[in-house]
C-alpha positions as CSV (number, residue, x, y, z in Angstrom):
1,M,120.7,-11.0,124.7
2,D,119.8,-13.7,122.2
3,K,121.4,-13.3,118.8
4,R,118.0,-13.6,117.1
5,I,116.5,-10.8,119.2
6,L,119.6,-8.6,118.4
7,Q,119.1,-9.4,114.7
8,M,115.4,-8.6,114.9
9,C,116.1,-5.2,116.6
10,E,118.8,-4.5,113.9
11,D,116.3,-5.3,111.1
12,I,113.6,-3.1,112.7
13,D,116.1,-0.2,113.0
14,K,117.1,-0.6,109.4
15,A,113.4,-0.6,108.3
16,K,112.7,2.5,110.4
17,L,115.8,4.2,109.0
18,A,114.8,3.4,105.4
19,T,111.3,4.7,106.0
20,A,112.7,7.9,107.6
21,Q,115.1,8.4,104.7
22,E,112.2,8.0,102.2
23,G,110.3,10.7,104.0
24,V,113.3,13.0,104.1
25,T,113.9,12.4,100.4
26,A,110.3,13.1,99.5
27,W,110.3,16.3,101.6
28,A,113.6,17.5,100.1
29,E,112.3,16.8,96.5
30,K,109.2,18.9,97.3
31,L,111.3,21.6,98.8
32,L,113.5,21.7,95.7
33,K,110.5,21.8,93.4
34,D,109.0,24.7,95.4
35,A,112.3,26.5,95.2
36,E,112.3,26.0,91.5
37,R,108.7,27.3,91.1
38,Y,109.6,30.3,93.3
39,Q,112.7,31.1,91.2
40,W,110.7,30.8,88.0
41,L,107.9,33.1,89.3
42,R,110.4,35.6,90.6
43,E,112.3,35.7,87.3
44,R,109.1,35.9,85.3
45,H,107.6,38.8,87.3
46,E,110.8,40.6,88.3
47,N,110.8,42.8,85.2
48,T,107.2,43.9,85.9
49,I,107.9,44.6,89.5
50,M,111.1,46.4,88.6
51,D,109.3,48.5,86.0
52,I,106.9,49.7,88.7
53,Y,109.6,50.4,91.2
54,N,111.9,51.9,88.7
55,S,109.3,54.5,87.9
56,I,109.5,55.5,91.5
57,S,113.2,55.1,92.2
58,P,115.6,52.9,90.3
59,A,117.5,52.1,93.4
60,M,114.5,50.8,95.3
61,I,114.3,47.2,94.1
62,S,116.8,44.4,94.0
63,P,116.3,40.6,94.2
64,E,116.9,40.8,97.9
65,L,114.3,43.5,98.4
66,F,111.9,41.5,96.2
67,D,112.4,38.5,98.4
68,A,111.9,40.7,101.5
69,A,108.6,42.0,100.0
70,I,107.4,38.5,99.3
71,D,108.4,37.4,102.9
72,A,106.5,40.3,104.3
73,A,103.4,39.6,102.2
74,M,103.5,35.9,103.2
75,E,103.8,36.9,106.9
76,K,100.9,39.3,106.6
77,N,98.7,36.6,105.1
78,K,99.3,34.0,107.8
């Protein structure tokens, strides 16, 4: 194959890779921001939730159970 065609294909592949990397970076940044927001909300409201659950049974709530409750509520609302 002609060297110019090979170079052109290589340049196209580099451009596609750069575009794909930009998309992955943007997606990862959004995911990290969402995780940060979730962590902040969870920490902010954890005491309120824990107060409610502690009035029922102190052993009923943990961060893992709190996450499970959020996951269940999200699934229910899909």
